[in-house]
N, C-alpha and C positions, 0 to 999 in steps of 0.2 A: 504493499499499500504506499509505504513511504517513497519508493522509487517512482510509483506513478505520479504521485504528487510532485515531486522534483521535476520529472520531465514534462508534466503539465505546465508547470511554472516556467521552465526553460521554454517551451514552445510559445507560451503567452508573452515571454520577454522579447522572443524573436519576432513575433508577430507586431508587437510594439515598435520594434526596431525598423522593421520594413514600412510600417505605416508612418513612421517619422520621416523616412526618405521620401515616401509618396508626398506628403504633406509638404515637405521642403521643395519638392520638384514643382507642385503646383504653385507654391508661393513664388518661387524664382520665375516661373512663366508668366505669373500675374503682373510682376514689376518689369518685365521686358518690352512691353508696348502696349499701344491703345487698341490694337487690332483685336484683343482677346476680351471677352466680357470680364467685368469685376466680379470675383467671387463673393458673395454675400452671406453664405453660411457654409458650416463644415459640411464637407462631402467626403463619404466613404466608399471606396472602389475595391471591391476583393479583386487582387490580381490573379490568384489561382488558389484551387484547393485541389491536393492530390497527394497520392502516396507513391508517385512513379517520377523518375527523372525524366529529363527532355527526350530521351531516346525510348521511353515506353517501359523500362525496367522498373520492378518493383524496389522501393526503397527498403534498406535493412531495418531490423528492429532497433529500437534506442538502445544505446550502450547502458551498461550497469555502472552505477556509481554516481558521484557528484559531477553534474555537468558544468563546463565552463563554455559560456557563450562568447564568441568573437565575432567582431565586426571589422571588415577590410574595405578600404577605399582602394581601388586598382586604377591606374592611369596607364593607358598604353598608346604610345605614339602610333600615328598613321604608318601603315606598312610593317608594323612590329609582329613577330611571330613569338608567342611564348612556347617554351619548350615542353616536351611530353611530360606528363605526370598523371597522378591519380589522387583522388581524395580517399583518406580512410574514414571520413566522417560526413555526415549529411550536411548540406549547405544549399543555399539559395540566394537569389539576389535580384537586382534591378539595374538595367543599363539605363544610365541617365544621359549620357551623350555618346554619339557615333554609333558604330555598327561593328558588331563583333561576330566572327563566324568560330564555333566550336567543332572540332573534327575528331571523332572517335578512331582508334586504331584501325578498325575495320572500314575506315572511309565515310562512315555516316556524318552528315552535316547538318547543324543548325545554325542559321544566321539571326541573330537578335539585333532589332532595331531600338532606336531611342524609345524609352519609356516601357519597354518590354521586361517582365519578369522571367526567371529561369530557375528551374530545379536541377542542380548539377548531377552528374554521374557519381556514384560512390563504388570505388574499388576498380573502375574501368579506366584504361589509360586513353588519354586524349591530350589535345592542345587547343589552343585559341589564337587565332589571327585577326589583326585588324586590316582588313582589306580596303577600308574607307579612306577617307580625304581629311578627316579630322581626328584628334585623339579620342580615344574611348575613355569613358568614366564609368566604372562599374562598381556598385556598393553589394558586398557579399556578407553573408550572414551564415557563421558555422555553430553546429551544435556538436561541440568537442568535450575533452577532458583535460586536466591539467598535464602539461608535458606530451600532448599528443600532437603530431604535425597535422597542419591543415591540408598539406599536399606533399607528395612524396615525388621527387622527380625522376625522370627516366632518360638519363643523358646518353644510355646506350641505343636509343632509337634516333636516327638522323632526322632532322627537319629537311625537307625538300624546298 
């Protein structure tokens, strides 16, 4: 019962984190120009509700023990490729700027566009590429544990 409550709390905190990013994205858009209507009330838009990663694979069960929630802002220059890696923990995020293509080792691809949310693969080797013309800004949220890596690099796999 204690584990269920802890992970329920972890999930709630992660949802709050993603909601904060969504709220800040809306607020930033509001101040950019007159072309958008002024927001007059709080708006809540569910980005996703799933138990699968973007490639359709079921997510693993929660880890046992005390959770450690981690939020990371990634900034990826135009034309940059990330190295091959896998995630040992569940994570998801929102692309707030640019366009990011995620490629699994088997060649499956998903391209994220500005404002889209993604649930990352767990345990599957993949990498990301910014094929666009402007930098990518990506906020990711990880459900981890103390001293556990967020990703594990695979430098033995060459990038093409």
